[in-house]
C-alpha positions as CSV (number, residue, x, y, z in Angstrom):
1,X,-7.9,-13.4,2.1
2,X,-5.2,-10.5,0.5
3,X,-2.0,-11.3,-0.8
4,X,-0.5,-9.0,0.1
5,X,-1.1,-6.5,2.8
6,X,1.3,-2.9,3.3
7,X,1.1,-1.9,7.1
8,X,2.0,2.1,6.4
9,X,1.5,4.3,3.2
10,X,4.9,5.8,2.6
11,X,6.5,6.2,-0.7
12,X,8.3,3.6,-1.0
13,X,4.7,1.7,0.7
14,X,2.8,3.5,-2.6
15,X,4.8,2.7,-5.8
16,X,5.9,-1.2,-4.9
17,X,1.6,-1.7,-4.9
18,X,1.2,0.5,-7.6
19,X,4.2,-0.7,-9.5
20,X,3.0,-4.4,-8.5
21,X,-0.5,-3.8,-9.6
22,X,0.4,-2.5,-13.2
23,X,2.7,-5.6,-13.4
24,X,-0.2,-8.4,-11.7
25,X,-3.8,-6.9,-11.8
26,X,-5.5,-9.6,-10.2
27,X,-3.6,-9.4,-7.4
28,X,-5.6,-8.2,-3.8
29,X,-3.4,-5.6,-2.8
30,X,-4.1,-3.5,0.3
31,X,-2.9,-0.3,1.7
32,X,-2.7,0.9,5.8
33,X,-2.2,4.4,6.6
34,X,-1.8,6.6,9.7
35,X,-2.5,9.3,9.4
36,X,-6.2,10.2,7.3
37,X,-4.2,11.4,4.9
38,X,-1.4,9.8,2.3
39,X,2.4,11.6,2.5
40,X,2.4,13.6,6.2
41,X,4.1,16.2,4.7
42,X,7.1,16.0,2.8
43,X,8.5,16.8,-0.6
44,X,10.7,13.9,-1.3
45,X,13.1,15.8,-4.9
46,X,15.2,13.4,-7.2
47,X,17.6,13.8,-9.9
48,X,16.1,12.0,-13.4
49,X,19.5,10.6,-13.7
50,X,18.7,8.4,-10.0
51,X,16.4,6.3,-12.0
52,X,15.4,3.8,-14.7
53,X,13.7,5.7,-17.5
54,X,10.7,2.7,-16.8
55,X,11.6,3.9,-13.1
56,X,11.4,7.5,-14.2
57,X,7.5,7.3,-16.0
58,X,5.9,5.2,-13.3
59,X,6.8,7.8,-11.1
60,X,6.3,10.5,-13.5
61,X,2.4,11.2,-12.9
62,X,3.6,11.6,-9.2
63,X,6.2,14.5,-9.7
64,X,5.1,18.2,-9.7
65,X,7.4,20.9,-10.7
66,X,10.0,19.8,-12.7
67,X,14.0,22.2,-13.3
68,X,16.2,21.2,-15.7
69,X,18.7,21.8,-14.5
70,X,20.0,22.4,-9.9
71,X,22.3,24.9,-9.0
72,X,24.1,23.9,-5.7
73,X,25.5,26.7,-3.5
74,X,27.8,26.2,0.0
75,X,29.9,29.1,0.9
76,X,33.1,29.7,-1.2
77,X,31.5,27.8,-4.6
78,X,28.4,27.0,-7.1
79,X,28.1,24.0,-8.8
80,X,25.6,24.4,-11.4
81,X,24.4,20.4,-12.2
82,X,23.4,19.9,-15.6
83,X,20.5,16.7,-15.1
84,X,16.9,17.7,-14.2
85,X,15.6,17.8,-10.9
86,X,12.6,16.6,-9.8
87,X,9.9,16.4,-6.6
88,X,6.8,15.2,-5.6
89,X,4.9,16.9,-2.5
90,X,2.9,14.8,-0.4
91,X,-0.6,16.5,-1.3
92,X,0.0,16.0,-5.2
93,X,1.1,12.8,-4.1
94,X,-1.9,11.6,-2.0
95,X,-4.4,13.5,-4.7
96,X,-2.5,11.0,-7.0
97,X,-2.5,7.3,-4.8
98,X,-5.1,7.9,-3.2
99,X,-7.2,7.7,-7.5
100,X,-5.4,4.5,-8.2
101,X,-5.7,3.2,-5.6
102,X,-8.7,3.6,-4.4
103,X,-10.6,0.9,-2.7
104,X,-6.6,-0.8,-2.0
105,X,-6.3,1.7,0.2
106,X,-6.8,3.2,4.1
107,X,-6.6,5.6,5.8
108,X,-7.2,6.4,9.4
109,X,-6.8,3.4,10.1
110,X,-4.4,2.7,13.4
111,X,-2.5,-1.0,13.3
112,X,-1.8,-2.8,16.8
113,X,0.3,-5.7,15.4
114,X,0.9,-7.8,12.4
115,X,2.8,-11.1,11.3
116,X,3.3,-13.2,8.6
117,X,-0.3,-14.3,7.9
118,X,-2.3,-10.7,8.6
119,X,-2.6,-7.1,10.2
120,X,-4.7,-7.3,13.6
121,X,-6.1,-3.6,14.2
122,X,-6.7,-0.7,17.3
123,X,-10.6,-1.5,16.5
124,X,-9.3,-5.2,16.8
125,X,-10.6,-6.2,13.8
126,X,-7.9,-8.2,11.5
127,X,-7.1,-8.5,8.2
128,X,-5.9,-12.3,6.7
129,X,-2.9,-11.4,3.8
130,X,-0.2,-13.8,2.5
131,X,2.1,-11.3,3.0
132,X,2.5,-8.5,5.3
133,X,4.6,-6.1,4.8
134,X,6.1,-3.5,7.7
135,X,6.1,-0.1,5.0
């Protein structure tokens, strides 16, 4: 029996799983994703000040583009924000997550149902866990 299953391999689920594994490597965690690859077609962007230093360190491997400032433009107004701005692309997110999660990740798995003690896949396979998070 696993400690934790994340049903959904989005940004929040993957980052939470990796954070938990960093703090408690003994945990048996599984992330299940319906799509054949993590991340879809998303690009996530954020200002450096959105995260505290520990969070920035944790997310740094996922960052693919960074800018020292950002210019915001409206029809009658332009403003430069002197705060670093970062982006994570879906493909880079997937590459990093797959390497870090390894066999703790299953893609291409449709969840038929879930409850507080596990997940049943569309194939009929039942995966038991102490905790299930619908991500």
